[in-house]
N, C-alpha and C positions, 0 to 999 in steps of 0.2 A: 093411647099409649100402650105399647105391647109389654108383655111380662118381662122380657129381657131388659127393656129400657127402664121399667119400674125398679127392677132389682139393681141395675147399674146406678140409677139415681139414688137409691137408698144407700148403697155402698159409698158413693161420692159424698153424700151428706154426712155419713158416719166419719169418713176420713177428714172432711172439713172440720167437723167438731173436734176431732182429735188434734188436728194441727192448730186450731184456735186455742185449745187448752195448753199445748206445748208452748205456743207463743206467749200466752199470758204468764205461764210459770217462768219462762226465761226473763220476761220483763220484770216480774216481781223479784227475781233473784238478783237482778242488777240494780234495783232501786236503792238498797242500803249502801252499796258502793258509790253510787252517784251522789247520794246525800253526803257521805263522808268526804268525798273529794271536793264537793262544793263548799262545805264548811271549812276545810283545811286550806282552800285556795282563796277564800274571801279577802284576806288582807292583801293578796297579790293581784287582785282583779284589776287594778289600775295600771299595771305594767303594760308596756307596749305590746309585748308578745306574751299574753296571759298563759298560754299552754306551757311555754318554756319556763316562765316564772313559777308556775305551780309545780312543775316537776322539780325545779331547783329547790323550792321551798320544802317539798316532800323529802328530798334527799338530805337537806340540811336538818330537818326534824329527825330523820332517821339516824344521822350521824351524831346529833346531839344527845340522843337517848341512850 
């Protein structure tokens, strides 16, 4: 392996590690939102169109508050 290739490999590994950290941070920041939505949509989970039912439920909860 030549010096150029070794340096490029080192840079690529460094970039890969940075991207993996960014991805992990992004996933962790979305986890609380996902858990909140799952909890608030549990009673509506039996609806034929769960996504729309969950959104309606969220809107109804917001209006009632």
